[in-house]
KESEMI-313327 format. One record per residue (C-alpha): residue in one letter; chain; x, y, z. Coordinates in pm, whole numbers, padded with zeros to 5 digits, always signed. Example, Ala and Ser with C-alpha at 12.3 -4.5 7.8 and 13.67 -1.06 7.14 Angstrom:
2
gumi  torba  u  v  w
A  A  +01230  -00450  +00780
S  A  +01367  -00106  +00714
This chain:
679
gumi  torba  u  v  w
M  A  -00878  +02213  +00078
I  A  -01011  +02092  +00414
N  A  -01011  +02368  +00677
L  A  -00915  +02237  +01023
K  A  -00888  +02590  +01168
I  A  -00510  +02557  +01203
P  A  -00299  +02785  +00978
K  A  -00029  +02523  +00920
I  A  +00007  +02147  +00893
P  A  -00169  +02020  +01211
Y  A  +00063  +01838  +01449
G  A  -00028  +01613  +01742
G  A  -00227  +01293  +01778
D  A  -00414  +01061  +02015
W  A  -00428  +01176  +02376
N  A  -00601  +00962  +02640
P  A  -00626  +01182  +02953
E  A  -00903  +00962  +03094
Q  A  -00625  +00712  +03174
W  A  -00441  +00964  +03394
D  A  -00476  +01187  +03700
R  A  -00544  +01552  +03628
E  A  -00200  +01650  +03754
V  A  -00057  +01454  +03460
W  A  -00285  +01643  +03219
L  A  -00111  +01968  +03307
Q  A  +00235  +01814  +03266
D  A  +00132  +01684  +02925
I  A  +00005  +02023  +02811
E  A  +00335  +02191  +02893
M  A  +00529  +01926  +02701
F  A  +00286  +01951  +02408
K  A  +00355  +02324  +02388
E  A  +00729  +02257  +02392
A  A  +00687  +02011  +02102
G  A  +00478  +02249  +01888
I  A  +00169  +02027  +01913
D  A  -00161  +02194  +01823
L  A  -00419  +01918  +01750
L  A  -00520  +01645  +01997
S  A  -00745  +01349  +01918
I  A  -00952  +01272  +02227
N  A  -01245  +01059  +02339
I  A  -01163  +00766  +02111
F  A  -01226  +00494  +02374
S  A  -01452  +00656  +02633
W  A  -01796  +00509  +02574
T  A  -01846  +00383  +02931
Q  A  -01724  +00708  +03086
L  A  -01972  +00901  +02871
Q  A  -02259  +00654  +02909
P  A  -02235  +00444  +03227
D  A  -02581  +00296  +03173
E  A  -02861  +00289  +02919
D  A  -03015  +00624  +03006
T  A  -02734  +00829  +03159
Y  A  -02485  +01056  +02981
D  A  -02199  +01221  +03167
F  A  -01985  +01473  +02979
A  A  -01823  +01642  +03280
M  A  -01473  +01499  +03224
L  A  -01487  +01560  +02849
D  A  -01597  +01919  +02913
D  A  -01289  +01969  +03132
I  A  -01054  +01817  +02872
I  A  -01187  +02035  +02590
R  A  -01176  +02344  +02813
L  A  -00813  +02272  +02905
L  A  -00709  +02235  +02541
K  A  -00897  +02548  +02441
E  A  -00734  +02753  +02716
N  A  -00397  +02644  +02577
D  A  -00480  +02733  +02214
M  A  -00500  +02373  +02100
K  A  -00756  +02230  +01862
V  A  -00960  +01915  +01916
C  A  -01020  +01612  +01696
L  A  -01324  +01480  +01881
G  A  -01382  +01106  +01872
T  A  -01735  +00973  +01909
G  A  -01609  +00716  +02159
T  A  -01785  +00426  +01984
A  A  -01479  +00218  +01898
A  A  -01545  -00028  +02183
H  A  -01885  -00087  +02340
P  A  -01936  -00092  +02720
A  A  -01945  -00413  +02921
W  A  -02295  -00332  +03049
M  A  -02419  -00312  +02691
A  A  -02277  -00653  +02598
T  A  -02432  -00810  +02911
K  A  -02774  -00654  +02867
H  A  -02788  -00673  +02486
P  A  -02585  -00974  +02362
D  A  -02697  -00910  +02002
I  A  -02414  -00655  +01992
L  A  -02152  -00934  +02006
R  A  -02005  -01072  +01686
V  A  -01989  -01429  +01560
D  A  -01655  -01528  +01408
F  A  -01569  -01724  +01092
Q  A  -01576  -02049  +01288
G  A  -01935  -01975  +01400
R  A  -01844  -01892  +01762
K  A  -02027  -01618  +01953
R  A  -01783  -01372  +02107
K  A  -01801  -01241  +02463
F  A  -01718  -00896  +02593
G  A  -01353  -00799  +02561
D  A  -01095  -00673  +02316
R  A  -01189  -00384  +02090
H  A  -01383  -00442  +01769
N  A  -01648  -00675  +01897
S  A  -01962  -00485  +01784
C  A  -02185  -00648  +01525
P  A  -02267  -00395  +01251
S  A  -02616  -00546  +01207
S  A  -02696  -00533  +01579
P  A  -03011  -00325  +01652
T  A  -02847  -00233  +01983
Y  A  -02529  -00100  +01822
R  A  -02725  +00085  +01554
R  A  -02935  +00250  +01825
F  A  -02673  +00346  +02081
A  A  -02370  +00440  +01863
P  A  -02540  +00713  +01654
R  A  -02729  +00828  +01961
L  A  -02400  +00892  +02143
A  A  -02262  +01072  +01837
E  A  -02574  +01291  +01829
E  A  -02553  +01371  +02199
L  A  -02193  +01484  +02147
A  A  -02289  +01692  +01843
K  A  -02574  +01863  +02032
R  A  -02351  +01941  +02329
Y  A  -02051  +02071  +02132
Q  A  -02214  +02215  +01820
H  A  -02093  +02567  +01905
E  A  -01749  +02467  +02034
D  A  -01497  +02636  +01803
A  A  -01203  +02441  +01952
I  A  -01326  +02132  +01764
S  A  -01174  +02124  +01417
L  A  -01239  +01760  +01325
W  A  -01482  +01480  +01418
H  A  -01352  +01123  +01439
V  A  -01610  +00843  +01414
S  A  -01519  +00517  +01594
N  A  -01162  +00397  +01524
E  A  -01004  +00165  +01268
Y  A  -01313  -00032  +01166
T  A  -01202  -00392  +01118
G  A  -01326  -00746  +01084
V  A  -01638  -00930  +00969
C  A  -01939  -01069  +01154
Y  A  -02118  -01395  +01064
C  A  -02409  -01383  +01310
E  A  -02777  -01444  +01237
N  A  -02849  -01071  +01223
C  A  -02580  -01028  +00959
E  A  -02720  -01327  +00771
K  A  -03065  -01165  +00769
A  A  -02920  -00829  +00663
F  A  -02726  -01005  +00387
R  A  -03053  -01146  +00250
V  A  -03204  -00797  +00243
W  A  -02894  -00666  +00063
L  A  -02920  -00947  -00194
R  A  -03291  -00880  -00257
K  A  -03207  -00519  -00341
R  A  -02922  -00627  -00566
Y  A  -03090  -00912  -00756
Q  A  -03465  -00861  -00707
T  A  -03551  -01227  -00779
L  A  -03419  -01567  -00675
D  A  -03385  -01666  -01039
E  A  -03145  -01378  -01094
L  A  -02954  -01464  -00776
N  A  -02921  -01829  -00885
R  A  -02796  -01715  -01224
A  A  -02544  -01474  -01071
W  A  -02413  -01740  -00833
N  A  -02419  -02022  -01091
T  A  -02591  -02235  -00828
R  A  -02644  -02537  -01053
F  A  -02281  -02610  -00981
W  A  -02272  -02875  -00705
N  A  -02651  -02848  -00664
Q  A  -02640  -02517  -00473
T  A  -02972  -02392  -00617
L  A  -03182  -02182  -00376
T  A  -03562  -02198  -00370
D  A  -03621  -01951  -00084
W  A  -03440  -01638  +00033
D  A  -03412  -01785  +00383
Q  A  -03180  -02051  +00242
V  A  -02906  -01792  +00189
V  A  -02623  -01851  +00439
V  A  -02319  -01650  +00535
P  A  -01998  -01801  +00390
N  A  -01807  -01924  +00692
Q  A  -01633  -02242  +00798
L  A  -01966  -02410  +00869
T  A  -02109  -02353  +00522
V  A  -01906  -02308  +00205
Q  A  -01538  -02340  +00295
W  A  -01358  -02569  +00053
S  A  -00990  -02487  +00100
D  A  -00766  -02214  +00239
R  A  -00775  -02037  -00097
G  A  -01120  -02063  -00250
M  A  -01469  -02160  -00147
C  A  -01713  -02365  -00347
Q  A  -01949  -02068  -00401
Q  A  -01710  -01791  -00502
P  A  -01980  -01548  -00628
L  A  -02149  -01586  -00287
V  A  -01823  -01503  -00110
L  A  -01768  -01203  -00338
D  A  -02117  -01070  -00265
F  A  -02082  -01127  +00110
T  A  -01751  -00941  +00115
H  A  -01914  -00651  -00069
F  A  -02211  -00664  +00170
S  A  -01987  -00666  +00477
S  A  -01799  -00358  +00354
D  A  -02131  -00184  +00289
N  A  -02269  -00294  +00626
F  A  -01983  -00141  +00825
L  A  -02000  +00169  +00607
E  A  -02367  +00200  +00703
V  A  -02290  +00213  +01074
Y  A  -02017  +00471  +01011
S  A  -02270  +00673  +00807
L  A  -02525  +00664  +01090
E  A  -02280  +00844  +01317
H  A  -02165  +01075  +01036
E  A  -02525  +01181  +00971
A  A  -02598  +01223  +01343
I  A  -02314  +01476  +01367
K  A  -02411  +01656  +01044
K  A  -02770  +01687  +01164
H  A  -02657  +01940  +01423
I  A  -02330  +02064  +01266
P  A  -02369  +02065  +00884
E  A  -02028  +02226  +00841
A  A  -01847  +01965  +01058
V  A  -01548  +01787  +00904
V  A  -01611  +01418  +00973
T  A  -01378  +01125  +00913
T  A  -01269  +00785  +01042
N  A  -00919  +00643  +01027
L  A  -00861  +00394  +00746
M  A  -00576  +00143  +00733
G  A  -00422  +00170  +00388
A  A  -00477  -00133  +00168
Y  A  -00714  -00311  +00405
R  A  -00869  -00597  +00213
P  A  -01213  -00648  +00379
Y  A  -01353  -00298  +00306
N  A  -01378  -00112  -00023
Y  A  -01231  +00220  +00087
R  A  -01311  +00380  -00249
E  A  -01679  +00350  -00158
W  A  -01611  +00458  +00202
A  A  -01437  +00776  +00087
R  A  -01758  +00901  -00072
K  A  -01909  +00925  +00278
M  A  -01604  +01089  +00439
D  A  -01536  +01462  +00434
V  A  -01164  +01394  +00435
V  A  -00971  +01067  +00409
S  A  -00749  +00987  +00706
W  A  -00536  +00682  +00766
D  A  -00294  +00512  +01006
C  A  +00054  +00436  +00874
Y  A  +00247  +00156  +01047
P  A  +00496  +00006  +00798
Q  A  +00695  -00304  +00878
P  A  +01070  -00241  +00889
S  A  +01109  -00470  +00588
Q  A  +00866  -00272  +00372
P  A  +01042  -00066  +00104
P  A  +00973  +00310  +00084
A  A  +00790  +00254  -00245
H  A  +00527  +00040  -00070
V  A  +00460  +00312  +00186
G  A  +00449  +00569  -00094
F  A  +00191  +00357  -00274
L  A  -00031  +00346  +00035
H  A  -00014  +00725  +00071
D  A  -00102  +00766  -00297
L  A  -00384  +00515  -00260
M  A  -00535  +00722  +00023
R  A  -00493  +01042  -00181
G  A  -00662  +00877  -00477
L  A  -00974  +00777  -00285
K  A  -01116  +01128  -00319
N  A  -00971  +01206  -00663
G  A  -00647  +01365  -00544
Q  A  -00776  +01552  -00239
S  A  -00519  +01591  +00038
F  A  -00554  +01336  +00318
L  A  -00474  +01330  +00688
L  A  -00200  +01119  +00842
M  A  -00408  +01029  +01148
E  A  -00167  +00791  +01318
Q  A  +00195  +00684  +01305
T  A  +00424  +00582  +01587
P  A  +00695  +00817  +01716
S  A  +00911  +00507  +01760
Q  A  +00818  +00141  +01810
T  A  +00496  -00039  +01711
N  A  +00403  -00281  +01986
W  A  +00179  -00520  +01788
Q  A  +00442  -00616  +01532
P  A  +00641  -00936  +01606
Y  A  +00947  -00734  +01707
N  A  +00907  -00389  +01863
W  A  +01188  -00226  +01666
V  A  +01248  +00141  +01742
K  A  +01267  +00392  +01463
R  A  +01627  +00491  +01401
P  A  +01731  +00854  +01445
G  A  +01573  +01057  +01165
A  A  +01329  +00784  +01059
M  A  +01024  +00942  +01224
R  A  +01094  +01277  +01058
L  A  +01158  +01106  +00725
G  A  +00833  +00907  +00743
S  A  +00636  +01217  +00841
Y  A  +00766  +01415  +00545
Q  A  +00710  +01121  +00312
A  A  +00341  +01139  +00401
V  A  +00336  +01516  +00337
A  A  +00529  +01465  +00013
H  A  +00248  +01237  -00110
G  A  -00037  +01467  -00010
A  A  -00086  +01456  +00368
D  A  -00208  +01776  +00532
S  A  -00141  +01661  +00889
V  A  +00124  +01480  +01092
L  A  -00035  +01299  +01387
F  A  +00080  +01024  +01621
F  A  -00049  +00742  +01830
Q  A  +00008  +00792  +02114
M  A  +00082  +01114  +02301
R  A  +00157  +00954  +02642
Q  A  +00262  +00591  +02675
S  A  +00011  +00366  +02854
V  A  +00133  +00198  +03173
A  A  -00062  -00125  +03129
A  A  -00255  -00344  +02882
C  A  -00160  -00434  +02528
E  A  -00014  -00099  +02413
K  A  +00219  -00029  +02703
F  A  +00520  -00092  +02477
H  A  +00384  +00115  +02187
G  A  +00589  +00427  +02118
A  A  +00468  +00767  +02238
V  A  +00565  +01133  +02232
I  A  +00593  +01118  +02612
D  A  +00727  +00782  +02724
H  A  +00718  +00608  +03063
T  A  +00995  +00833  +03196
G  A  +00779  +01142  +03142
R  A  +01090  +01341  +03043
N  A  +01149  +01600  +02771
D  A  +01513  +01511  +02712
T  A  +01462  +01167  +02556
R  A  +01577  +01109  +02199
V  A  +01221  +01054  +02074
F  A  +01075  +01363  +02241
K  A  +01356  +01584  +02112
E  A  +01298  +01454  +01758
V  A  +00923  +01519  +01790
A  A  +00989  +01873  +01918
A  A  +01237  +01941  +01637
L  A  +00983  +01833  +01375
G  A  +00719  +02049  +01546
A  A  +00946  +02351  +01511
E  A  +00998  +02276  +01141
L  A  +00625  +02253  +01076
Q  A  +00581  +02587  +01252
K  A  +00845  +02736  +01024
L  A  +00681  +02596  +00710
G  A  +00355  +02757  +00819
P  A  +00062  +02750  +00576
E  A  +00271  +02729  +00259
L  A  +00215  +02359  +00185
L  A  -00147  +02332  +00303
G  A  -00386  +02247  +00021
S  A  -00116  +02194  -00240
E  A  -00169  +01897  -00471
L  A  +00032  +01646  -00670
Q  A  -00005  +01652  -01047
S  A  +00034  +01318  -01226
E  A  +00032  +01202  -01585
V  A  +00031  +00835  -01482
A  A  -00260  +00648  -01324
L  A  -00230  +00309  -01153
W  A  -00553  +00109  -01124
F  A  -00638  -00049  -00789
D  A  -00973  -00221  -00737
W  A  -01097  -00387  -00418
E  A  -01346  -00612  -00602
T  A  -01067  -00748  -00821
W  A  -00866  -00811  -00505
W  A  -01157  -00998  -00342
A  A  -01246  -01205  -00647
L  A  -00889  -01292  -00743
E  A  -00786  -01411  -00398
N  A  -01113  -01594  -00329
S  A  -01056  -01795  -00643
A  A  -00956  -02161  -00633
G  A  -00683  -02112  -00891
P  A  -00476  -02053  -01084
S  A  -00204  -02011  -00816
V  A  -00196  -01994  -00437
D  A  +00110  -01772  -00467
L  A  -00065  -01503  -00669
H  A  -00133  -01193  -00457
Y  A  -00298  -00887  -00606
M  A  -00121  -00635  -00383
E  A  +00219  -00774  -00477
Q  A  +00147  -00739  -00847
V  A  +00022  -00382  -00814
A  A  +00316  -00289  -00591
R  A  +00569  -00421  -00845
Y  A  +00444  -00183  -01115
Y  A  +00416  +00107  -00872
S  A  +00775  +00048  -00755
A  A  +00906  +00069  -01109
L  A  +00744  +00413  -01148
H  A  +00849  +00524  -00799
Q  A  +01212  +00435  -00864
D  A  +01226  +00688  -01149
G  A  +01046  +00959  -00954
I  A  +00730  +00940  -01166
S  A  +00428  +01085  -00987
V  A  +00139  +00837  -00974
D  A  -00232  +00877  -00904
V  A  -00397  +00559  -00777
V  A  -00736  +00532  -00949
G  A  -01015  +00277  -00976
P  A  -01378  +00228  -01075
G  A  -01546  +00561  -01140
S  A  -01224  +00760  -01177
D  A  -01185  +01019  -01451
L  A  -00906  +00890  -01676
S  A  -00908  +01173  -01930
K  A  -00617  +01371  -01780
Y  A  -00366  +01085  -01790
K  A  -00122  +00980  -02059
L  A  -00052  +00633  -01917
L  A  -00284  +00391  -01736
V  A  -00129  +00087  -01565
T  A  -00372  -00194  -01472
P  A  -00182  -00492  -01328
T  A  -00382  -00817  -01313
L  A  -00720  -00648  -01365
Y  A  -00905  -00976  -01314
L  A  -01261  -00843  -01272
L  A  -01427  -00597  -01510
H  A  -01742  -00390  -01465
P  A  -01905  -00283  -01794
E  A  -01848  +00083  -01709
D  A  -01478  +00014  -01638
T  A  -01448  -00160  -01973
D  A  -01602  +00142  -02144
A  A  -01377  +00387  -01959
I  A  -01056  +00195  -02032
T  A  -01152  +00138  -02395
A  A  -01227  +00508  -02443
F  A  -00899  +00600  -02272
V  A  -00696  +00403  -02528
Q  A  -00916  +00498  -02822
N  A  -00861  +00866  -02742
G  A  -00482  +00839  -02742
G  A  -00385  +00700  -02403
T  A  -00136  +00421  -02344
L  A  -00255  +00119  -02147
L  A  -00012  -00121  -01977
S  A  -00162  -00436  -01831
S  A  -00061  -00786  -01734
F  A  -00171  -01148  -01713
L  A  -00517  -01242  -01583
T  A  -00667  -00915  -01705
G  A  -01035  -00925  -01805
V  A  -01095  -01279  -01684
A  A  -01432  -01238  -01511
D  A  -01738  -01016  -01480
V  A  -01884  -00857  -01165
N  A  -02025  -01193  -01050
D  A  -01691  -01370  -01104
H  A  -01825  -01545  -01415
V  A  -01544  -01610  -01660
F  A  -01588  -01429  -01991
R  A  -01648  -01673  -02272
G  A  -01416  -01629  -02566
G  A  -01105  -01598  -02349
A  A  -00942  -01325  -02144
P  A  -00904  -01029  -02159
G  A  -01277  -01059  -02221
P  A  -01436  -00734  -02343
L  A  -01088  -00582  -02381
R  A  -00979  -00838  -02641
E  A  -01005  -00586  -02926
V  A  -00812  -00323  -02728
F  A  -00518  -00561  -02673
G  A  -00555  -00742  -03007
L  A  -00525  -01088  -02852
W  A  -00689  -01352  -02637
S  A  -00557  -01603  -02385
E  A  -00592  -01970  -02474
E  A  -00434  -02121  -02161
I  A  -00281  -02008  -01832
D  A  +00016  -02204  -01704
A  A  +00081  -02174  -01329
L  A  +00408  -02301  -01184
P  A  +00568  -02291  -00838
P  A  +00747  -01956  -00797
A  A  +01089  -02120  -00793
Q  A  +01031  -02263  -01141
K  A  +01139  -02002  -01396
N  A  +01097  -01931  -01762
R  A  +01251  -01652  -01970
V  A  +01123  -01347  -02155
V  A  +01330  -01304  -02471
M  A  +01324  -00968  -02651
E  A  +01262  -00999  -03025
A  A  +01452  -00672  -03075
P  A  +01582  -00404  -02836
L  A  +01306  -00191  -02683
G  A  +01464  +00109  -02516
E  A  +01708  -00040  -02266
L  A  +01541  -00384  -02286
Q  A  +01743  -00642  -02477
G  A  +01836  -01005  -02439
S  A  +01639  -01222  -02195
Y  A  +01493  -01190  -01845
E  A  +01360  -01434  -01588
C  A  +00986  -01472  -01533
N  A  +00775  -01695  -01310
L  A  +00439  -01759  -01142
L  A  +00188  -01734  -01429
F  A  +00220  -01760  -01803
D  A  -00059  -01655  -02040
L  A  -00046  -01851  -02365
L  A  -00174  -01597  -02613
R  A  -00344  -01608  -02951
L  A  -00285  -01287  -03143
N  A  -00546  -01089  -03333
G  A  -00352  -00785  -03449
A  A  -00109  -00742  -03161
E  A  +00263  -00704  -03234
V  A  +00503  -00942  -03057
L  A  +00779  -00759  -02869
A  A  +00909  -01053  -02663
T  A  +00856  -01428  -02645
Y  A  +00892  -01710  -02393
G  A  +01231  -01878  -02399
E  A  +01151  -02223  -02263
D  A  +00895  -02503  -02227
F  A  +00650  -02613  -02494
Y  A  +00539  -02252  -02549
A  A  +00889  -02125  -02627
G  A  +00860  -01869  -02903
Q  A  +00505  -01765  -02810
A  A  +00427  -01405  -02720
A  A  +00520  -01285  -02369
L  A  +00498  -00909  -02436
T  A  +00278  -00748  -02699
R  A  +00183  -00406  -02828
H  A  -00136  -00314  -03012
I  A  -00247  +00011  -03172
Y  A  -00613  +00075  -03096
G  A  -00779  +00394  -03214
S  A  -00535  +00675  -03139
G  A  -00372  +00488  -02849
T  A  -00159  +00187  -02761
A  A  -00213  -00116  -02539
Y  A  +00076  -00321  -02397
Y  A  +00019  -00668  -02249
V  A  +00269  -00843  -02020
A  A  +00175  -01212  -02023
T  A  +00382  -01322  -01722
S  A  +00548  -01198  -01402
P  A  +00893  -01078  -01512
E  A  +01192  -00981  -01302
E  A  +01223  -00625  -01171
T  A  +01484  -00522  -01430
F  A  +01244  -00603  -01712
L  A  +00958  -00408  -01553
Q  A  +01183  -00109  -01492
G  A  +01301  -00108  -01852
L  A  +00947  -00145  -01987
I  A  +00812  +00137  -01769
R  A  +01097  +00364  -01879
H  A  +01031  +00289  -02245
V  A  +00658  +00350  -02221
C  A  +00704  +00672  -02023
K  A  +00961  +00803  -02270
E  A  +00728  +00713  -02556
K  A  +00455  +00926  -02395
G  A  +00683  +01213  -02296
I  A  +00644  +01138  -01925
A  A  +00943  +01228  -01710
G  A  +01028  +01262  -01345
L  A  +01181  +01572  -01193
L  A  +01530  +01428  -01240
P  A  +01656  +01226  -01537
E  A  +01843  +00998  -01296
V  A  +01728  +00923  -00944
P  A  +02001  +00791  -00710
E  A  +01926  +00472  -00520
G  A  +01742  +00552  -00200
L  A  +01618  +00895  -00310
E  A  +01248  +00972  -00331
I  A  +01144  +01292  -00507
T  A  +00793  +01437  -00533
R  A  +00631  +01770  -00612
R  A  +00320  +01941  -00475
S  A  +00173  +02254  -00636
K  A  -00053  +02540  -00529
D  A  -00135  +02886  -00664
G  A  +00135  +02869  -00930
K  A  +00405  +02759  -00686
D  A  +00575  +02420  -00687
Y  A  +00715  +02246  -00378
V  A  +00975  +01975  -00420
F  A  +01053  +01710  -00158
L  A  +01384  +01523  -00157
L  A  +01389  +01226  +00082
N  A  +01691  +01006  +00144
H  A  +01570  +00666  +00264
K  A  +01924  +00535  +00306
P  A  +02102  +00556  +00644
T  A  +02408  +00693  +00462
K  A  +02457  +01012  +00261
I  A  +02386  +01031  -00111
T  A  +02485  +01277  -00382
V  A  +02201  +01426  -00584
D  A  +02263  +01600  -00916
L  A  +01977  +01849  -00946
R  A  +02054  +01912  -01314
D  A  +01813  +02187  -01424
L  A  +01628  +02202  -01093
H  A  +01675  +02521  -00892
L  A  +01534  +02505  -00540
H  A  +01495  +02715  -00228
D  A  +01525  +02511  +00091
L  A  +01235  +02630  +00306
L  A  +01381  +02496  +00630
L  A  +01740  +02618  +00592
D  A  +01648  +02928  +00387
E  A  +01911  +02868  +00121
E  A  +01919  +02807  -00251
L  A  +02011  +02467  -00394
S  A  +02143  +02387  -00741
G  A  +02392  +02160  -00910
S  A  +02522  +01869  -00703
I  A  +02413  +01849  -00338
I  A  +02476  +01609  -00050
L  A  +02176  +01465  +00132
K  A  +02266  +01314  +00470
G  A  +02134  +00975  +00577
R  A  +01755  +00981  +00636
D  A  +01757  +01353  +00564
V  A  +01482  +01554  +00397
K  A  +01477  +01872  +00191
V  A  +01149  +02065  +00161
C  A  +01190  +02322  -00113
R  A  +01012  +02578  -00324
Q  A  +01104  +02537  -00688
I  A  +01265  +02837  -00854
H  A  +01158  +02861  -01218
V  A  +01446  +03010  -01412
Q  A  +01341  +03210  -01718
């Protein structure tokens, strides 16, 4: 459990007092107290105020802000201020400016314009972090340190190109090994000197919108870029720890953000935090998956909800406002999946620039009787009432869902087999089927301990490390059930296709190999025909996108294709391997099929949700601590639903009443309960 020095779920968010007169600061503090706010993130974008020139540091305003919060019994999440470099720095040291994918050198402006390989950035950013740590090392109002803000993007400058060459030398040692790994004899791409390595941008290796001619090069550069940005985060992290070893240090991640391997980032973070801004069209299951992904980055450790909007998100195409109850519902959904904080961006709405229409706790009117402020204050009162009870509780899961950034990179950098194949969509489809039945899921990946799970789901696991192969093989051999899908085990860590056919080194586990892969436009359908009923699965179901044409080597056929020249060939198989079972789904079937298959496999393994039947729109999760279980019921529909609790007996912590039998959950309502275990 991460200790933020607050004896309850911390509540608050990003406050930017440097944008306001001091009279406004005092107004804000009074409204924060009214809303139950106790943690403020400050100093996120204040580099120039703190360092107006190369040799001067000025902490007077920051001192006043921290003193004000401390006097009002509020805790501080202290940003290092390095999210946007000063104009004077860009003018005097242009190496700090990025080069984009088109090869164009940026100028000062916007936010994330700092090159991670820049000697200037690597000198000044950790130096500022260290100056802050030295000044505030004994300040007990600071409960959390926040490095930079939402690291994003990629740089293709000459410094990054040079750093990439150094990274490659460490990885491959010799040019011969690099040429082998990149298969450079293809199209005469052979390198005879390290200085011939180029960054993969539009000027070098672009071939089409989906795929570049040197895909192993692109894969390595993506990995390098993630590592390179992680290095600059680590420089600030270490600068703080040098003076405050016990400091809790983080940076805010962005869910399933493709350019950076967050699983590797999490190893350098004391606590995972992330910013949750779902589109209105995103289903609750997708948001639940992102929360579980963040929780899984540190093997189930609780995470921090660092940002969400109290109402509208200004950078989406349409600035829709959250409907009454939606902010509360989204906040509790995060807690239900393992969040130990509820924080917002922003506390007071900016009056100018690009976030002036972004929602805030205190809007442009500055009033405390607005709908949004009253909802924020009501939630603050509830979190006060819940107190410390939920802090540090964990979710327990028997199902693991595999998510791997390197597979994502390699699959979507590939020129084939389909431009409409998207890794996130495939993973989300399987997660949604589990979510719909209230099955708790841990999102795992390379290096995760699989021994505690009964079921491992690995959709489209295109790329396989040897250690992943060993872990998955051992999981099945020791009695686990594996459920995977098409394009599993296609390539190794360098994106070299395994000879002998997919699923490569997992062929024996699945008892089959893939002879061909048919890719059709999504609108062109085939059918999956059940050979015999399997649980609730019977008859036929639509499928599309990709179609593995399988050759069997021990696997049992459970369903076949219904059309085309491969009608009658296996579309769903099952294979006993060691003490376990491996299922293989050879195509992308309709949702009904996936739901039925998931239900069958879970029943086969004795895996059940908290309720045997989950009404449409209901999300149910459970967190546990010290022998106590906490159940969350969340109604994502705008209208009421009836929930039959069956054998569940609950105590509503907010209303202080017992719940059993059939209950009514109002539209967008939430129940936070302690489970009563009846003897």
